PLY file of the C-alpha trace (Angstrom):
ply
format ascii 1.0
element vertex 236
property float x
property float y
property float z
element edge 235
property int vertex1
property int vertex2
end_header
-18.80 10.52 -46.81
-16.48 8.09 -45.10
-18.15 4.86 -44.08
-17.24 3.10 -40.86
-17.28 -0.69 -40.96
-19.97 -2.13 -38.70
-17.57 -4.63 -37.19
-15.26 -1.78 -36.17
-18.12 -0.04 -34.40
-19.11 -3.27 -32.69
-15.54 -3.86 -31.53
-15.30 -0.31 -30.20
-18.53 -0.81 -28.28
-17.23 -4.01 -26.74
-14.00 -2.27 -25.69
-15.93 0.56 -24.07
-18.29 -1.80 -22.27
-15.39 -3.95 -21.06
-13.48 -0.91 -19.80
-16.56 0.39 -17.99
-17.24 -3.00 -16.42
-13.65 -3.27 -15.26
-13.78 0.21 -13.74
-17.00 -0.63 -11.91
-15.64 -3.99 -10.79
-12.52 -2.35 -9.41
-14.43 0.18 -7.34
-13.69 0.01 -3.63
-16.22 -2.19 -1.87
-17.11 -1.28 1.70
-16.35 -4.00 4.25
-19.14 -4.98 6.64
-18.36 -4.31 10.30
-15.47 -2.06 9.34
-13.43 0.39 11.37
-10.33 0.21 13.57
-10.79 -1.97 16.65
-7.13 -2.12 17.74
-6.23 0.49 20.39
-3.37 2.83 19.55
-3.95 2.87 15.80
-5.43 5.43 13.42
-6.12 5.41 9.71
-6.86 7.59 6.72
-8.26 6.68 3.31
-6.68 8.15 0.19
-7.96 11.52 -0.98
-9.53 10.01 -4.09
-11.34 7.45 -1.96
-12.59 10.18 0.38
-13.90 12.17 -2.59
-16.04 9.12 -3.45
-17.51 8.94 0.02
-15.25 6.21 1.37
-14.20 6.37 5.03
-12.02 4.46 7.49
-15.14 2.57 8.55
-15.34 1.00 5.09
-12.19 -1.01 5.81
-11.62 -3.40 8.72
-8.59 -3.48 11.05
-8.88 -6.05 13.84
-6.53 -7.93 16.17
-5.84 -11.56 15.30
-3.57 -13.59 17.57
-0.43 -11.51 18.10
-1.02 -9.59 14.88
-3.72 -7.96 12.80
-6.23 -8.93 10.14
-6.93 -6.16 7.66
-9.57 -6.15 4.92
-10.23 -3.23 2.57
-12.43 -1.48 1.25
-10.83 1.77 0.23
-7.06 2.20 -0.14
-5.90 3.20 3.31
-2.89 4.07 5.45
-2.82 2.94 9.08
-0.30 4.24 11.60
0.62 3.50 15.20
0.11 6.44 17.52
2.10 7.69 20.49
5.58 6.43 19.61
6.99 7.96 16.41
10.19 6.60 14.89
13.14 9.00 14.76
16.71 8.97 13.53
17.88 5.59 12.21
15.34 2.78 12.52
13.76 -0.22 10.79
10.03 -0.94 10.59
9.16 -4.51 9.65
6.23 -6.92 9.35
5.17 -10.16 7.71
2.16 -9.95 5.39
0.17 -13.02 4.39
-2.41 -12.61 1.65
-4.62 -15.62 2.46
-6.20 -15.70 -0.99
-4.19 -13.96 -3.69
-6.52 -11.63 -5.64
-9.37 -12.89 -3.46
-11.13 -9.49 -3.46
-10.09 -8.21 -6.89
-9.32 -9.32 -10.44
-5.70 -8.15 -10.51
-2.83 -7.84 -8.00
-2.99 -5.15 -5.31
-0.14 -4.23 -2.91
0.31 -4.10 0.86
3.31 -3.00 2.90
5.09 -0.75 5.40
4.61 2.99 5.98
7.08 5.43 7.56
7.34 9.21 7.96
3.61 9.69 8.56
3.18 13.32 9.61
0.19 15.70 9.70
-2.03 12.85 8.54
-5.16 14.47 9.97
-4.73 17.34 7.49
-4.72 17.64 3.71
-0.94 18.18 3.92
-0.19 14.76 5.37
3.04 13.07 4.27
4.14 9.43 4.35
6.30 6.95 2.43
5.55 3.30 1.79
7.05 0.19 0.23
4.59 -2.53 -0.67
4.62 -5.93 -2.36
2.27 -7.53 -4.87
1.63 -11.27 -4.97
2.82 -11.36 -8.60
6.49 -10.61 -7.80
6.35 -6.82 -8.08
6.86 -4.10 -5.49
6.13 -0.39 -5.38
7.72 2.48 -3.42
5.70 5.67 -3.27
5.14 8.73 -1.13
2.33 11.03 -0.16
2.96 14.73 0.08
1.02 17.71 -1.17
0.81 15.39 -4.20
1.73 11.67 -4.49
5.23 10.96 -5.78
6.87 7.82 -7.14
10.20 6.30 -6.10
10.24 3.37 -8.56
7.77 4.24 -11.29
4.02 4.45 -11.64
3.45 0.69 -11.56
6.50 -0.34 -9.55
8.85 -3.04 -10.76
9.54 -6.76 -10.55
12.16 -8.26 -8.27
13.04 -11.92 -7.84
12.98 -11.53 -4.04
9.24 -10.82 -4.03
7.24 -14.01 -3.63
4.69 -15.00 -6.26
1.42 -16.72 -5.47
1.06 -20.06 -7.21
-2.40 -19.11 -8.48
-5.33 -16.80 -7.74
-6.84 -17.89 -4.45
-3.57 -19.36 -3.16
-1.79 -17.85 -0.13
1.38 -15.79 -0.48
3.59 -14.31 2.24
6.03 -11.39 2.16
8.43 -10.14 4.85
8.67 -6.37 4.28
10.88 -3.78 5.99
11.87 -0.14 5.53
15.17 0.93 7.06
16.20 4.56 7.52
19.94 4.92 8.06
22.11 7.92 7.43
21.14 9.49 4.12
19.42 6.37 2.76
16.02 4.71 2.91
16.05 1.01 1.99
13.10 -1.25 1.22
13.73 -4.94 1.89
11.43 -7.78 0.90
12.06 -11.33 2.08
15.52 -10.39 3.30
16.71 -8.65 0.12
17.06 -4.90 -0.42
14.89 -4.35 -3.48
15.06 -0.56 -3.49
17.49 1.96 -2.00
16.66 5.66 -2.14
18.57 8.77 -1.17
16.77 10.52 1.66
17.10 13.77 -0.30
14.96 12.23 -3.07
12.00 11.56 -0.81
12.23 14.39 1.74
11.71 18.00 0.71
9.31 20.43 -0.91
6.26 18.59 -2.21
7.41 15.30 -0.67
7.98 14.02 2.87
8.20 16.46 5.75
10.72 14.09 7.36
11.53 10.40 7.71
10.90 10.98 11.43
7.26 10.35 12.19
4.62 7.73 12.77
4.93 4.34 11.12
2.44 1.69 10.13
0.79 -0.29 7.36
-0.32 0.52 3.83
-3.13 -1.41 2.12
-4.47 -0.99 -1.40
-8.21 -1.15 -1.99
-10.10 -4.45 -2.06
-7.24 -6.34 -0.42
-6.90 -8.69 2.55
-3.83 -9.51 4.62
-2.90 -11.00 7.97
-0.04 -8.98 9.48
2.36 -10.51 12.02
5.76 -9.61 13.49
5.01 -5.90 13.18
7.46 -3.66 14.96
10.16 -1.01 14.94
13.81 -1.51 15.90
17.18 0.22 15.41
18.35 0.14 11.79
20.85 -2.46 10.71
23.73 -0.54 9.09
25.37 -1.99 6.01
0 1
1 2
2 3
3 4
4 5
5 6
6 7
7 8
8 9
9 10
10 11
11 12
12 13
13 14
14 15
15 16
16 17
17 18
18 19
19 20
20 21
21 22
22 23
23 24
24 25
25 26
26 27
27 28
28 29
29 30
30 31
31 32
32 33
33 34
34 35
35 36
36 37
37 38
38 39
39 40
40 41
41 42
42 43
43 44
44 45
45 46
46 47
47 48
48 49
49 50
50 51
51 52
52 53
53 54
54 55
55 56
56 57
57 58
58 59
59 60
60 61
61 62
62 63
63 64
64 65
65 66
66 67
67 68
68 69
69 70
70 71
71 72
72 73
73 74
74 75
75 76
76 77
77 78
78 79
79 80
80 81
81 82
82 83
83 84
84 85
85 86
86 87
87 88
88 89
89 90
90 91
91 92
92 93
93 94
94 95
95 96
96 97
97 98
98 99
99 100
100 101
101 102
102 103
103 104
104 105
105 106
106 107
107 108
108 109
109 110
110 111
111 112
112 113
113 114
114 115
115 116
116 117
117 118
118 119
119 120
120 121
121 122
122 123
123 124
124 125
125 126
126 127
127 128
128 129
129 130
130 131
131 132
132 133
133 134
134 135
135 136
136 137
137 138
138 139
139 140
140 141
141 142
142 143
143 144
144 145
145 146
146 147
147 148
148 149
149 150
150 151
151 152
152 153
153 154
154 155
155 156
156 157
157 158
158 159
159 160
160 161
161 162
162 163
163 164
164 165
165 166
166 167
167 168
168 169
169 170
170 171
171 172
172 173
173 174
174 175
175 176
176 177
177 178
178 179
179 180
180 181
181 182
182 183
183 184
184 185
185 186
186 187
187 188
188 189
189 190
190 191
191 192
192 193
193 194
194 195
195 196
196 197
197 198
198 199
199 200
200 201
201 202
202 203
203 204
204 205
205 206
206 207
207 208
208 209
209 210
210 211
211 212
212 213
213 214
214 215
215 216
216 217
217 218
218 219
219 220
220 221
221 222
222 223
223 224
224 225
225 226
226 227
227 228
228 229
229 230
230 231
231 232
232 233
233 234
234 235
């Protein structure tokens, strides 16, 4: 009979316990006094979050000055109602994470959403570009199934600001521009990702780049959002 070294078993137990603790620690934590208190906005938590009993009321979206203060809770997509973006346009905002990794033990992203259609159904579609406070960004879409534009974990780009340390503030200017057959994601004035519209619109992906626009927040994340708006795209 093969014998297993006791130290190996002990190490395996530690790994399992650590992994379980991390998974529990990374669970979405409901925010007290949550919900959307800004008129003209709606939201929807991710399907996985909903399957765990999370709702829009477990994240908090409030007005602050001329902008918004958002605290999650579950991973969530917010969109502005009543005035969808069509044709060529740019959606932009400035995101300030007041305390980098303040609600989690690793970086989580926040950013801009476009092409939000049928969001009240299980066939909702949207595309987002979001920044992390560690210098990475991620571009991803929701369709009948999520799809990736720049890989599962995103990628690093020198234009994305890095927080000096956990608990320090970090600010990102984020924009998505739709123009012609392209969709560009810009962070802090630099195009970090440019995608052919045909790669993100179609069967199993976006219904269209026309649609509602808004804000994307990962779970257990806080950001103050200013300068949010939509304008005609800047052609390059």
